[in-house]
Biopython code that builds the backbone (N, CA, C, O; Angstrom):
import numpy as np
from Bio.PDB.StructureBuilder import StructureBuilder

atoms = [
    (1, "MET", "N", (74.050, 99.033, 99.372)),
    (1, "MET", "CA", (73.665, 98.862, 100.764)),
    (1, "MET", "C", (72.633, 97.739, 100.868)),
    (1, "MET", "O", (71.813, 97.533, 99.973)),
    (2, "LYS", "N", (72.699, 97.051, 101.947)),
    (2, "LYS", "CA", (71.724, 95.999, 102.200)),
    (2, "LYS", "C", (70.491, 96.618, 102.849)),
    (2, "LYS", "O", (70.547, 97.711, 103.414)),
    (3, "GLU", "N", (69.384, 95.900, 102.755)),
    (3, "GLU", "CA", (68.114, 96.434, 103.242)),
    (3, "GLU", "C", (68.158, 96.878, 104.704)),
    (3, "GLU", "O", (67.652, 97.959, 105.005)),
    (4, "PRO", "N", (68.734, 96.107, 105.630)),
    (4, "PRO", "CA", (68.776, 96.589, 107.026)),
    (4, "PRO", "C", (69.518, 97.917, 107.179)),
    (4, "PRO", "O", (69.138, 98.746, 108.007)),
    (5, "GLU", "N", (70.575, 98.126, 106.387)),
    (5, "GLU", "CA", (71.309, 99.381, 106.451)),
    (5, "GLU", "C", (70.476, 100.542, 105.920)),
    (5, "GLU", "O", (70.478, 101.630, 106.494)),
    (6, "VAL", "N", (69.762, 100.303, 104.817)),
    (6, "VAL", "CA", (68.901, 101.343, 104.249)),
    (6, "VAL", "C", (67.784, 101.686, 105.233)),
    (6, "VAL", "O", (67.463, 102.858, 105.429)),
    (7, "ARG", "N", (67.195, 100.665, 105.848)),
    (7, "ARG", "CA", (66.124, 100.895, 106.824)),
    (7, "ARG", "C", (66.627, 101.682, 108.035)),
    (7, "ARG", "O", (65.934, 102.566, 108.538)),
    (8, "LYS", "N", (67.839, 101.354, 108.501)),
    (8, "LYS", "CA", (68.409, 102.069, 109.643)),
    (8, "LYS", "C", (68.647, 103.535, 109.288)),
    (8, "LYS", "O", (68.318, 104.427, 110.070)),
    (9, "PHE", "N", (69.217, 103.784, 108.111)),
    (9, "PHE", "CA", (69.431, 105.155, 107.640)),
    (9, "PHE", "C", (68.105, 105.905, 107.561)),
    (9, "PHE", "O", (67.987, 107.033, 108.040)),
    (10, "HIS", "N", (67.114, 105.266, 106.953)),
    (10, "HIS", "CA", (65.785, 105.869, 106.771)),
    (10, "HIS", "C", (65.155, 106.212, 108.123)),
    (10, "HIS", "O", (64.581, 107.289, 108.291)),
    (11, "ARG", "N", (65.263, 105.313, 109.064)),
    (11, "ARG", "CA", (64.665, 105.508, 110.390)),
    (11, "ARG", "C", (65.360, 106.638, 111.144)),
    (11, "ARG", "O", (64.690, 107.513, 111.692)),
    (12, "ILE", "N", (66.688, 106.633, 111.180)),
    (12, "ILE", "CA", (67.424, 107.664, 111.919)),
    (12, "ILE", "C", (67.210, 109.040, 111.291)),
    (12, "ILE", "O", (66.967, 110.021, 111.995)),
    (13, "LEU", "N", (67.301, 109.104, 109.963)),
    (13, "LEU", "CA", (67.081, 110.387, 109.286)),
    (13, "LEU", "C", (65.663, 110.887, 109.530)),
    (13, "LEU", "O", (65.452, 112.081, 109.742)),
    (14, "GLY", "N", (64.698, 109.987, 109.502)),
    (14, "GLY", "CA", (63.306, 110.375, 109.741)),
    (14, "GLY", "C", (63.095, 110.955, 111.129)),
    (14, "GLY", "O", (62.356, 111.926, 111.294)),
    (15, "ILE", "N", (63.735, 110.368, 112.120)),
    (15, "ILE", "CA", (63.599, 110.855, 113.498)),
    (15, "ILE", "C", (64.172, 112.265, 113.628)),
    (15, "ILE", "O", (63.644, 113.083, 114.381)),
    (16, "ILE", "N", (65.238, 112.547, 112.904)),
    (16, "ILE", "CA", (65.852, 113.875, 112.957)),
    (16, "ILE", "C", (65.038, 114.886, 112.153)),
    (16, "ILE", "O", (64.710, 115.963, 112.651)),
    (17, "VAL", "N", (64.717, 114.537, 110.918)),
    (17, "VAL", "CA", (64.068, 115.473, 110.002)),
    (17, "VAL", "C", (62.659, 115.861, 110.460)),
    (17, "VAL", "O", (62.224, 116.990, 110.231)),
    (18, "VAL", "N", (61.958, 114.948, 111.094)),
    (18, "VAL", "CA", (60.574, 115.232, 111.471)),
    (18, "VAL", "C", (60.468, 116.464, 112.374)),
    (18, "VAL", "O", (59.483, 117.197, 112.293)),
    (19, "TRP", "N", (61.456, 116.702, 113.224)),
    (19, "TRP", "CA", (61.402, 117.865, 114.120)),
    (19, "TRP", "C", (61.553, 119.171, 113.352)),
    (19, "TRP", "O", (60.880, 120.157, 113.654)),
    (20, "PHE", "N", (62.434, 119.176, 112.364)),
    (20, "PHE", "CA", (62.627, 120.376, 111.564)),
    (20, "PHE", "C", (61.428, 120.632, 110.642)),
    (20, "PHE", "O", (61.029, 121.779, 110.441)),
    (21, "LEU", "N", (60.861, 119.561, 110.085)),
    (21, "LEU", "CA", (59.651, 119.716, 109.265)),
    (21, "LEU", "C", (58.483, 120.211, 110.111)),
    (21, "LEU", "O", (57.673, 121.013, 109.645)),
    (22, "THR", "N", (58.394, 119.741, 111.338)),
    (22, "THR", "CA", (57.350, 120.212, 112.244)),
    (22, "THR", "C", (57.515, 121.703, 112.519)),
    (22, "THR", "O", (56.532, 122.444, 112.560)),
    (23, "GLY", "N", (58.754, 122.140, 112.705)),
    (23, "GLY", "CA", (59.014, 123.573, 112.900)),
    (23, "GLY", "C", (58.599, 124.392, 111.698)),
    (23, "GLY", "O", (57.997, 125.455, 111.848)),
    (24, "GLN", "N", (58.916, 123.907, 110.496)),
    (24, "GLN", "CA", (58.495, 124.607, 109.291)),
    (24, "GLN", "C", (56.967, 124.636, 109.175)),
    (24, "GLN", "O", (56.379, 125.653, 108.806)),
    (25, "PHE", "N", (56.350, 123.523, 109.491)),
    (25, "PHE", "CA", (54.888, 123.437, 109.439)),
    (25, "PHE", "C", (54.238, 124.422, 110.412)),
    (25, "PHE", "O", (53.323, 125.158, 110.043)),
    (26, "LEU", "N", (54.717, 124.427, 111.654)),
    (26, "LEU", "CA", (54.095, 125.284, 112.667)),
    (26, "LEU", "C", (54.301, 126.771, 112.382)),
    (26, "LEU", "O", (53.378, 127.568, 112.551)),
    (27, "THR", "N", (55.508, 127.148, 111.949)),
    (27, "THR", "CA", (55.728, 128.556, 111.636)),
    (27, "THR", "C", (54.913, 128.976, 110.412)),
    (27, "THR", "O", (54.385, 130.087, 110.369)),
    (28, "GLY", "N", (54.810, 128.095, 109.423)),
    (28, "GLY", "CA", (53.971, 128.390, 108.261)),
    (28, "GLY", "C", (52.505, 128.502, 108.629)),
    (28, "GLY", "O", (51.784, 129.337, 108.084)),
    (29, "LEU", "N", (52.063, 127.660, 109.555)),
    (29, "LEU", "CA", (50.676, 127.710, 110.017)),
    (29, "LEU", "C", (50.387, 129.024, 110.730)),
    (29, "LEU", "O", (49.345, 129.640, 110.506)),
    (30, "VAL", "N", (51.304, 129.454, 111.586)),
    (30, "VAL", "CA", (51.139, 130.739, 112.283)),
    (30, "VAL", "C", (51.032, 131.866, 111.262)),
    (30, "VAL", "O", (50.165, 132.732, 111.382)),
    (31, "LEU", "N", (51.899, 131.861, 110.268)),
    (31, "LEU", "CA", (51.883, 132.917, 109.251)),
    (31, "LEU", "C", (50.610, 132.877, 108.412)),
    (31, "LEU", "O", (50.096, 133.921, 108.012)),
    (32, "THR", "N", (50.107, 131.690, 108.148)),
    (32, "THR", "CA", (48.900, 131.548, 107.338)),
    (32, "THR", "C", (47.649, 131.973, 108.095)),
    (32, "THR", "O", (46.761, 132.605, 107.522)),
    (33, "LEU", "N", (47.572, 131.634, 109.368)),
    (33, "LEU", "CA", (46.361, 131.905, 110.144)),
    (33, "LEU", "C", (46.308, 133.307, 110.733)),
    (33, "LEU", "O", (45.270, 133.716, 111.254)),
    (34, "THR", "N", (47.406, 134.048, 110.661)),
    (34, "THR", "CA", (47.421, 135.414, 111.181)),
    (34, "THR", "C", (46.730, 136.326, 110.178)),
    (34, "THR", "O", (47.063, 136.308, 108.993)),
    (35, "PRO", "N", (45.774, 137.119, 110.639)),
    (35, "PRO", "CA", (45.089, 138.048, 109.719)),
    (35, "PRO", "C", (46.088, 138.987, 109.041)),
    (35, "PRO", "O", (47.080, 139.398, 109.643)),
    (36, "ALA", "N", (45.808, 139.316, 107.782)),
    (36, "ALA", "CA", (46.696, 140.186, 107.007)),
    (36, "ALA", "C", (46.874, 141.533, 107.706)),
    (36, "ALA", "O", (45.912, 142.134, 108.185)),
    (37, "GLY", "N", (48.098, 141.981, 107.752)),
    (37, "GLY", "CA", (48.395, 143.277, 108.354)),
    (37, "GLY", "C", (48.635, 143.236, 109.849)),
    (37, "GLY", "O", (49.140, 144.206, 110.413)),
    (38, "GLN", "N", (48.290, 142.144, 110.502)),
    (38, "GLN", "CA", (48.491, 142.049, 111.945)),
    (38, "GLN", "C", (49.915, 141.541, 112.209)),
    (38, "GLN", "O", (50.268, 140.418, 111.850)),
    (39, "VAL", "N", (50.710, 142.388, 112.836)),
    (39, "VAL", "CA", (52.095, 142.034, 113.119)),
    (39, "VAL", "C", (52.279, 141.957, 114.625)),
    (39, "VAL", "O", (51.964, 142.903, 115.347)),
    (40, "SER", "N", (52.782, 140.847, 115.084)),
    (40, "SER", "CA", (53.046, 140.664, 116.505)),
    (40, "SER", "C", (54.407, 140.005, 116.650)),
    (40, "SER", "O", (55.043, 139.657, 115.655)),
    (41, "TRP", "N", (54.849, 139.836, 117.866)),
    (41, "TRP", "CA", (56.131, 139.168, 118.096)),
    (41, "TRP", "C", (56.091, 137.744, 117.571)),
    (41, "TRP", "O", (57.105, 137.218, 117.110)),
    (42, "LEU", "N", (54.902, 137.109, 117.640)),
    (42, "LEU", "CA", (54.762, 135.729, 117.176)),
    (42, "LEU", "C", (54.934, 135.646, 115.661)),
    (42, "LEU", "O", (55.639, 134.769, 115.163)),
    (43, "THR", "N", (54.290, 136.555, 114.929)),
    (43, "THR", "CA", (54.418, 136.522, 113.469)),
    (43, "THR", "C", (55.825, 136.924, 113.026)),
    (43, "THR", "O", (56.340, 136.385, 112.046)),
    (44, "LYS", "N", (56.441, 137.852, 113.726)),
    (44, "LYS", "CA", (57.819, 138.226, 113.384)),
    (44, "LYS", "C", (58.764, 137.044, 113.596)),
    (44, "LYS", "O", (59.604, 136.747, 112.747)),
    (45, "THR", "N", (58.616, 136.379, 114.736)),
    (45, "THR", "CA", (59.460, 135.224, 115.043)),
    (45, "THR", "C", (59.208, 134.098, 114.040)),
    (45, "THR", "O", (60.151, 133.483, 113.543)),
    (46, "ALA", "N", (57.952, 133.834, 113.750)),
    (46, "ALA", "CA", (57.614, 132.776, 112.787)),
    (46, "ALA", "C", (58.185, 133.106, 111.409)),
    (46, "ALA", "O", (58.691, 132.222, 110.718)),
    (47, "GLY", "N", (58.108, 134.355, 111.015)),
    (47, "GLY", "CA", (58.650, 134.768, 109.720)),
    (47, "GLY", "C", (60.148, 134.581, 109.636)),
    (47, "GLY", "O", (60.669, 134.094, 108.632)),
    (48, "VAL", "N", (60.840, 134.971, 110.695)),
    (48, "VAL", "CA", (62.295, 134.796, 110.726)),
    (48, "VAL", "C", (62.654, 133.321, 110.619)),
    (48, "VAL", "O", (63.545, 132.954, 109.853)),
    (49, "LEU", "N", (61.978, 132.482, 111.371)),
    (49, "LEU", "CA", (62.288, 131.054, 111.367)),
    (49, "LEU", "C", (61.850, 130.372, 110.076)),
    (49, "LEU", "O", (62.517, 129.449, 109.611)),
    (50, "HIS", "N", (60.738, 130.814, 109.493)),
    (50, "HIS", "CA", (60.172, 130.114, 108.338)),
    (50, "HIS", "C", (60.861, 130.478, 107.023)),
    (50, "HIS", "O", (61.140, 129.591, 106.216)),
    (51, "TYR", "N", (61.137, 131.750, 106.791)),
    (51, "TYR", "CA", (61.659, 132.122, 105.480)),
    (51, "TYR", "C", (62.777, 133.157, 105.497)),
    (51, "TYR", "O", (63.186, 133.610, 104.428)),
    (52, "ASN", "N", (63.281, 133.546, 106.640)),
    (52, "ASN", "CA", (64.302, 134.578, 106.685)),
    (52, "ASN", "C", (65.560, 134.029, 107.352)),
    (52, "ASN", "O", (65.957, 132.901, 107.059)),
    (53, "TRP", "N", (66.175, 134.764, 108.209)),
    (53, "TRP", "CA", (67.323, 134.358, 109.015)),
    (53, "TRP", "C", (68.538, 134.068, 108.146)),
    (53, "TRP", "O", (69.274, 133.108, 108.374)),
    (54, "ASP", "N", (68.729, 134.932, 107.133)),
    (54, "ASP", "CA", (69.835, 134.723, 106.195)),
    (54, "ASP", "C", (71.157, 135.171, 106.779)),
    (54, "ASP", "O", (71.193, 136.114, 107.570)),
    (55, "PRO", "N", (72.254, 134.509, 106.404)),
    (55, "PRO", "CA", (72.403, 133.417, 105.434)),
    (55, "PRO", "C", (72.174, 132.029, 106.036)),
    (55, "PRO", "O", (72.047, 131.056, 105.292)),
    (56, "LEU", "N", (72.120, 131.918, 107.367)),
    (56, "LEU", "CA", (71.926, 130.601, 107.986)),
    (56, "LEU", "C", (70.601, 129.968, 107.598)),
    (56, "LEU", "O", (70.525, 128.754, 107.406)),
    (57, "GLY", "N", (69.562, 130.775, 107.481)),
    (57, "GLY", "CA", (68.250, 130.246, 107.121)),
    (57, "GLY", "C", (68.240, 129.600, 105.748)),
    (57, "GLY", "O", (67.575, 128.588, 105.529)),
    (58, "THR", "N", (68.988, 130.201, 104.818)),
    (58, "THR", "CA", (69.070, 129.621, 103.477)),
    (58, "THR", "C", (69.740, 128.260, 103.531)),
    (58, "THR", "O", (69.247, 127.308, 102.926)),
    (59, "TRP", "N", (70.844, 128.150, 104.238)),
    (59, "TRP", "CA", (71.531, 126.869, 104.382)),
    (59, "TRP", "C", (70.656, 125.848, 105.093)),
    (59, "TRP", "O", (70.633, 124.674, 104.723)),
    (60, "TYR", "N", (69.941, 126.297, 106.109)),
    (60, "TYR", "CA", (69.021, 125.407, 106.845)),
    (60, "TYR", "C", (67.970, 124.841, 105.890)),
    (60, "TYR", "O", (67.719, 123.635, 105.892)),
    (61, "ARG", "N", (67.357, 125.697, 105.077)),
    (61, "ARG", "CA", (66.310, 125.230, 104.171)),
    (61, "ARG", "C", (66.856, 124.321, 103.071)),
    (61, "ARG", "O", (66.185, 123.375, 102.661)),
    (62, "VAL", "N", (68.072, 124.602, 102.590)),
    (62, "VAL", "CA", (68.696, 123.735, 101.584)),
    (62, "VAL", "C", (68.977, 122.357, 102.191)),
    (62, "VAL", "O", (68.693, 121.334, 101.568)),
    (63, "LEU", "N", (69.528, 122.331, 103.392)),
    (63, "LEU", "CA", (69.808, 121.051, 104.053)),
    (63, "LEU", "C", (68.529, 120.290, 104.375)),
    (63, "LEU", "O", (68.480, 119.068, 104.236)),
    (64, "LEU", "N", (67.494, 121.006, 104.803)),
    (64, "LEU", "CA", (66.219, 120.352, 105.094)),
    (64, "LEU", "C", (65.613, 119.761, 103.825)),
    (64, "LEU", "O", (65.052, 118.666, 103.856)),
    (65, "THR", "N", (65.724, 120.473, 102.725)),
    (65, "THR", "CA", (65.231, 119.962, 101.445)),
    (65, "THR", "C", (66.006, 118.719, 101.028)),
    (65, "THR", "O", (65.411, 117.734, 100.590)),
    (66, "ALA", "N", (67.327, 118.758, 101.162)),
    (66, "ALA", "CA", (68.151, 117.606, 100.801)),
    (66, "ALA", "C", (67.841, 116.402, 101.692)),
    (66, "ALA", "O", (67.762, 115.272, 101.210)),
    (67, "ALA", "N", (67.667, 116.647, 102.986)),
    (67, "ALA", "CA", (67.350, 115.557, 103.911)),
    (67, "ALA", "C", (65.980, 114.961, 103.609)),
    (67, "ALA", "O", (65.796, 113.746, 103.690)),
    (68, "THR", "N", (65.018, 115.816, 103.260)),
    (68, "THR", "CA", (63.683, 115.329, 102.910)),
    (68, "THR", "C", (63.736, 114.493, 101.628)),
    (68, "THR", "O", (63.068, 113.464, 101.524)),
    (69, "ALA", "N", (64.526, 114.937, 100.662)),
    (69, "ALA", "CA", (64.690, 114.172, 99.423)),
    (69, "ALA", "C", (65.367, 112.829, 99.707)),
    (69, "ALA", "O", (64.959, 111.804, 99.161)),
    (70, "ALA", "N", (66.396, 112.829, 100.556)),
    (70, "ALA", "CA", (67.072, 111.576, 100.914)),
    (70, "ALA", "C", (66.116, 110.623, 101.621)),
    (70, "ALA", "O", (66.178, 109.410, 101.424)),
    (71, "GLN", "N", (65.245, 111.175, 102.435)),
    (71, "GLN", "CA", (64.245, 110.362, 103.134)),
    (71, "GLN", "C", (63.296, 109.713, 102.122)),
    (71, "GLN", "O", (62.982, 108.527, 102.225)),
    (72, "GLY", "N", (62.852, 110.491, 101.164)),
    (72, "GLY", "CA", (61.967, 109.960, 100.134)),
    (72, "GLY", "C", (62.643, 108.908, 99.268)),
    (72, "GLY", "O", (62.055, 107.869, 98.970)),
    (73, "ILE", "N", (63.878, 109.179, 98.866)),
    (73, "ILE", "CA", (64.618, 108.238, 98.025)),
    (73, "ILE", "C", (64.884, 106.940, 98.772)),
    (73, "ILE", "O", (64.735, 105.858, 98.204)),
    (74, "SER", "N", (65.275, 107.035, 100.036)),
    (74, "SER", "CA", (65.517, 105.807, 100.795)),
    (74, "SER", "C", (64.218, 105.014, 100.982)),
    (74, "SER", "O", (64.241, 103.783, 100.995)),
    (75, "GLY", "N", (63.103, 105.706, 101.126)),
    (75, "GLY", "CA", (61.813, 105.016, 101.214)),
    (75, "GLY", "C", (61.476, 104.276, 99.925)),
    (75, "GLY", "O", (60.952, 103.163, 99.959)),
    (76, "ILE", "N", (61.777, 104.901, 98.791)),
    (76, "ILE", "CA", (61.548, 104.254, 97.495)),
    (76, "ILE", "C", (62.452, 103.037, 97.342)),
    (76, "ILE", "O", (62.019, 101.995, 96.849)),
    (77, "ILE", "N", (63.708, 103.169, 97.764)),
    (77, "ILE", "CA", (64.644, 102.041, 97.697)),
    (77, "ILE", "C", (64.139, 100.876, 98.543)),
    (77, "ILE", "O", (64.180, 99.725, 98.110)),
    (78, "ILE", "N", (63.664, 101.179, 99.749)),
    (78, "ILE", "CA", (63.121, 100.131, 100.625)),
    (78, "ILE", "C", (61.934, 99.444, 99.959)),
    (78, "ILE", "O", (61.810, 98.220, 100.009)),
    (79, "TYR", "N", (61.069, 100.231, 99.337)),
    (79, "TYR", "CA", (59.900, 99.680, 98.653)),
    (79, "TYR", "C", (60.319, 98.681, 97.577)),
    (79, "TYR", "O", (59.771, 97.582, 97.495)),
    (80, "PHE", "N", (61.296, 99.070, 96.752)),
    (80, "PHE", "CA", (61.736, 98.169, 95.686)),
    (80, "PHE", "C", (62.459, 96.944, 96.240)),
    (80, "PHE", "O", (62.364, 95.861, 95.663)),
    (81, "MET", "N", (63.176, 97.101, 97.344)),
    (81, "MET", "CA", (63.826, 95.944, 97.969)),
    (81, "MET", "C", (62.790, 94.954, 98.485)),
    (81, "MET", "O", (62.970, 93.742, 98.371)),
    (82, "ILE", "N", (61.718, 95.466, 99.046)),
    (82, "ILE", "CA", (60.634, 94.599, 99.529)),
    (82, "ILE", "C", (59.996, 93.865, 98.351)),
    (82, "ILE", "O", (59.754, 92.661, 98.427)),
    (83, "ARG", "N", (59.725, 94.585, 97.263)),
    (83, "ARG", "CA", (59.122, 93.950, 96.082)),
    (83, "ARG", "C", (60.023, 92.852, 95.523)),
    (83, "ARG", "O", (59.555, 91.777, 95.146)),
    (84, "GLU", "N", (61.315, 93.140, 95.477)),
    (84, "GLU", "CA", (62.269, 92.145, 94.964)),
    (84, "GLU", "C", (62.294, 90.909, 95.861)),
    (84, "GLU", "O", (62.330, 89.779, 95.374)),
    (85, "ARG", "N", (62.275, 91.134, 97.169)),
    (85, "ARG", "CA", (62.267, 90.018, 98.117)),
    (85, "ARG", "C", (60.990, 89.192, 97.970)),
    (85, "ARG", "O", (61.033, 87.965, 98.063)),
    (86, "GLN", "N", (59.856, 89.853, 97.741)),
    (86, "GLN", "CA", (58.598, 89.135, 97.579)),
    (86, "GLN", "C", (58.585, 88.330, 96.287)),
    (86, "GLN", "O", (58.028, 87.233, 96.241)),
    (87, "LYS", "N", (59.198, 88.874, 95.236)),
    (87, "LYS", "CA", (59.279, 88.120, 93.979)),
    (87, "LYS", "C", (60.114, 86.862, 94.141)),
    (87, "LYS", "O", (59.768, 85.809, 93.605)),
    (88, "LYS", "N", (61.224, 86.969, 94.886)),
    (88, "LYS", "CA", (62.081, 85.810, 95.114)),
    (88, "LYS", "C", (61.359, 84.764, 95.963)),
    (88, "LYS", "O", (61.515, 83.564, 95.732)),
    (89, "ALA", "N", (60.580, 85.207, 96.933)),
    (89, "ALA", "CA", (59.845, 84.274, 97.798)),
    (89, "ALA", "C", (58.734, 83.592, 97.035)),
    (89, "ALA", "O", (58.375, 82.458, 97.353)),
    (90, "GLY", "N", (58.178, 84.259, 96.028)),
    (90, "GLY", "CA", (57.087, 83.691, 95.239)),
    (90, "GLY", "C", (57.538, 82.629, 94.263)),
    (90, "GLY", "O", (56.724, 81.822, 93.813)),
    (91, "ASN", "N", (58.813, 82.607, 93.926)),
    (91, "ASN", "CA", (59.329, 81.619, 92.947)),
    (91, "ASN", "C", (59.676, 80.316, 93.591)),
    (91, "ASN", "O", (60.119, 79.390, 92.911)),
]
sb = StructureBuilder()
sb.init_structure("model")
sb.init_model(0)
sb.init_chain("A")
sb.init_seg("    ")
for serial, (resi, resn, name, xyz) in enumerate(atoms, 1):
    if name == "N":
        sb.init_residue(resn, " ", resi, " ")
    sb.init_atom(name, np.array(xyz, "f"), 0.0, 1.0, " ", f" {name:<3s}", serial, name[0])
structure = sb.get_structure()
């Protein structure tokens, strides 16, 4: 893939993944900040969304992990493409 294609993939995937990561972050934050033993509709809902909701929740978390890894890998690829371009410009 050429650099513009990798950048486009990275940008589009990032726009999508950030919303799901935000959901994981917020539900985890609710679960972390809730005092131990206190159960409410909010903690139940956060628990279902954060670590339960099987079997769909398992697939959701696997896909989110794969998308996050793809985001990281594409970022690394972009970094090396930039370095290569800078080396060529320096010669």
